[in-house]
Backbone as CSV, one residue per row, in Angstrom:
resi,resn,N_x,N_y,N_z,CA_x,CA_y,CA_z,C_x,C_y,C_z
1,MET,134.445,194.967,160.736,135.470,194.733,159.737,136.840,194.825,160.393
2,LEU,137.656,193.828,160.213,139.005,193.806,160.761,139.973,194.394,159.769
3,THR,140.930,195.146,160.306,141.973,195.692,159.448,143.280,194.997,159.756
4,ASN,144.127,194.932,158.789,145.429,194.316,158.956,146.396,195.366,159.488
5,ILE,146.831,195.202,160.739,147.753,196.158,161.356,149.155,195.569,161.286
6,THR,150.055,196.308,160.675,151.442,195.863,160.606,152.356,197.028,160.918
7,ALA,153.460,196.712,161.518,154.494,197.709,161.782,155.811,197.113,161.326
8,SER,156.674,197.923,160.813,157.941,197.428,160.283,159.071,198.351,160.703
9,VAL,160.279,197.987,160.312,161.433,198.831,160.619,161.308,200.182,159.944
10,ASN,160.480,200.279,158.905,160.314,201.545,158.202,159.332,202.482,158.897
11,ASP,158.544,201.978,159.833,157.613,202.837,160.561,158.397,203.797,161.436
12,ASP,157.900,205.001,161.541,158.550,206.032,162.338,158.099,205.884,163.787
13,ILE,158.937,205.284,164.618,158.591,205.051,166.016,158.321,206.361,166.735
14,PHE,158.981,207.404,166.329,158.760,208.705,166.975,157.339,209.198,166.689
15,ASP,156.897,209.038,165.450,155.538,209.434,165.089,154.511,208.552,165.796
16,LEU,154.789,207.259,165.881,153.879,206.358,166.584,153.741,206.757,168.048
17,CYS,154.850,207.161,168.674,154.809,207.574,170.080,154.111,208.923,170.244
18,ARG,154.308,209.815,169.309,153.608,211.111,169.370,152.100,210.925,169.239
19,LYS,151.687,210.016,168.359,150.265,209.796,168.111,149.605,208.883,169.141
20,GLY,150.414,208.117,169.874,149.849,207.206,170.862,149.314,205.917,170.265
21,SER,149.944,205.422,169.227,149.519,204.202,168.526,150.030,202.957,169.251
22,THR,149.393,202.634,170.350,149.868,201.563,171.222,150.044,200.236,170.491
23,MET,149.043,199.803,169.735,149.119,198.510,169.049,150.284,198.475,168.066
24,ASN,150.456,199.529,167.271,151.565,199.561,166.314,152.913,199.642,167.019
25,ILE,152.967,200.301,168.160,154.217,200.360,168.928,154.576,198.970,169.437
26,LYS,153.587,198.224,169.924,153.849,196.856,170.392,154.393,196.001,169.254
27,ILE,153.799,196.122,168.095,154.268,195.363,166.935,155.679,195.798,166.565
28,TRP,155.933,197.103,166.569,157.263,197.634,166.252,158.294,197.104,167.248
29,LEU,157.929,197.071,168.534,158.855,196.601,169.559,159.164,195.118,169.423
30,ASP,158.218,194.343,168.909,158.436,192.901,168.743,159.425,192.581,167.632
31,ASN,159.696,193.536,166.758,160.654,193.328,165.681,162.058,193.552,166.234
32,THR,162.862,192.511,166.277,164.195,192.584,166.885,165.169,193.466,166.119
33,GLU,164.819,193.867,164.899,165.687,194.761,164.124,165.584,196.206,164.612
34,ASN,164.550,196.520,165.367,164.322,197.896,165.809,165.095,198.222,167.082
35,ASN,165.541,199.450,167.180,166.300,199.922,168.332,165.417,200.856,169.157
36,LEU,164.968,200.394,170.304,164.077,201.146,171.171,164.694,202.456,171.647
37,ASN,166.000,202.512,171.777,166.666,203.692,172.310,167.288,204.580,171.243
38,GLN,166.853,204.419,170.000,167.345,205.294,168.936,166.871,206.723,169.189
39,THR,167.540,207.660,168.566,167.187,209.070,168.747,166.881,209.714,167.403
40,ASP,166.086,210.785,167.465,165.811,211.558,166.257,166.879,212.642,166.110
41,GLU,166.655,213.594,165.226,167.669,214.626,164.956,167.943,215.550,166.142
42,HIS,167.061,215.541,167.143,167.254,216.360,168.344,167.645,215.506,169.550
43,PHE,167.993,214.256,169.276,168.368,213.270,170.284,167.218,212.924,171.223
44,PHE,165.969,213.063,170.748,164.801,212.621,171.497,164.592,211.134,171.210
45,THR,164.275,210.378,172.239,163.971,208.961,172.095,162.462,208.776,171.996
46,PRO,162.016,207.577,171.646,160.579,207.308,171.692,159.990,207.579,173.084
47,LEU,160.753,207.283,174.127,160.289,207.543,175.494,160.080,209.034,175.732
48,HIS,160.998,209.870,175.248,160.820,211.318,175.365,159.493,211.749,174.748
49,TRP,159.221,211.268,173.520,158.005,211.679,172.811,156.751,211.198,173.525
50,ALA,156.754,209.968,174.002,155.584,209.449,174.710,155.323,210.263,175.976
51,CYS,156.384,210.629,176.692,156.238,211.449,177.905,155.689,212.832,177.561
52,MET,156.278,213.467,176.574,155.866,214.826,176.217,154.418,214.892,175.757
53,LYS,153.939,213.842,175.125,152.568,213.826,174.611,151.573,213.266,175.633
54,GLY,152.069,212.847,176.798,151.178,212.377,177.852,150.604,210.990,177.639
55,HIS,151.273,210.166,176.868,150.820,208.795,176.612,151.455,207.866,177.653
56,TYR,150.904,207.910,178.863,151.530,207.212,179.987,151.484,205.697,179.849
57,ASN,150.485,205.165,179.158,150.462,203.724,178.922,151.629,203.314,178.021
58,ILE,151.979,204.176,177.078,153.119,203.891,176.196,154.428,204.084,176.952
59,VAL,154.490,205.096,177.814,155.673,205.299,178.652,155.941,204.022,179.452
60,ASP,154.909,203.489,180.078,155.040,202.269,180.874,155.503,201.105,180.006
61,LEU,154.909,200.963,178.835,155.285,199.899,177.910,156.749,200.014,177.498
62,LEU,157.189,201.212,177.132,158.570,201.413,176.693,159.558,201.111,177.808
63,ILE,159.242,201.539,179.022,160.138,201.266,180.154,160.210,199.765,180.422
64,LYS,159.074,199.095,180.375,159.060,197.641,180.588,159.843,196.909,179.513
65,ARG,159.921,197.479,178.321,160.652,196.856,177.211,162.122,197.261,177.172
66,GLY,162.573,198.103,178.141,163.992,198.412,178.232,164.422,199.793,177.800
67,ALA,163.493,200.722,177.694,163.871,202.091,177.322,164.770,202.697,178.393
68,LYS,165.808,203.387,177.948,166.713,204.069,178.871,166.026,205.314,179.407
69,ILE,165.899,205.382,180.720,165.201,206.492,181.350,166.074,207.745,181.407
70,ALA,167.339,207.578,181.617,168.246,208.726,181.811,168.923,209.157,180.516
71,GLN,168.274,209.005,179.388,168.828,209.413,178.095,168.672,210.921,177.922
72,ASN,169.738,211.618,177.556,169.692,213.070,177.344,169.370,213.387,175.892
73,ASN,168.696,214.529,175.695,168.465,215.007,174.335,169.389,216.216,174.103
74,SER,169.212,216.907,172.992,170.113,218.015,172.678,169.873,219.238,173.542
75,GLY,168.757,219.288,174.276,168.444,220.424,175.146,169.048,220.248,176.483
């Protein structure tokens, strides 16, 4: 059974990166309205979350799509 996978500007990219939802992240990244380098309330980016959770395939994907590597958080 196939499921309909969709991602939108309303999806929480930080949650997707924490969970390792590669397919939904790819869909989210394809939406030009989304900002890959946005930050959460602690100034963590999606790249920060993917790194912290050990999702190296997502880290690679985010970097290839233009994630800023030298972005600082509030810590």
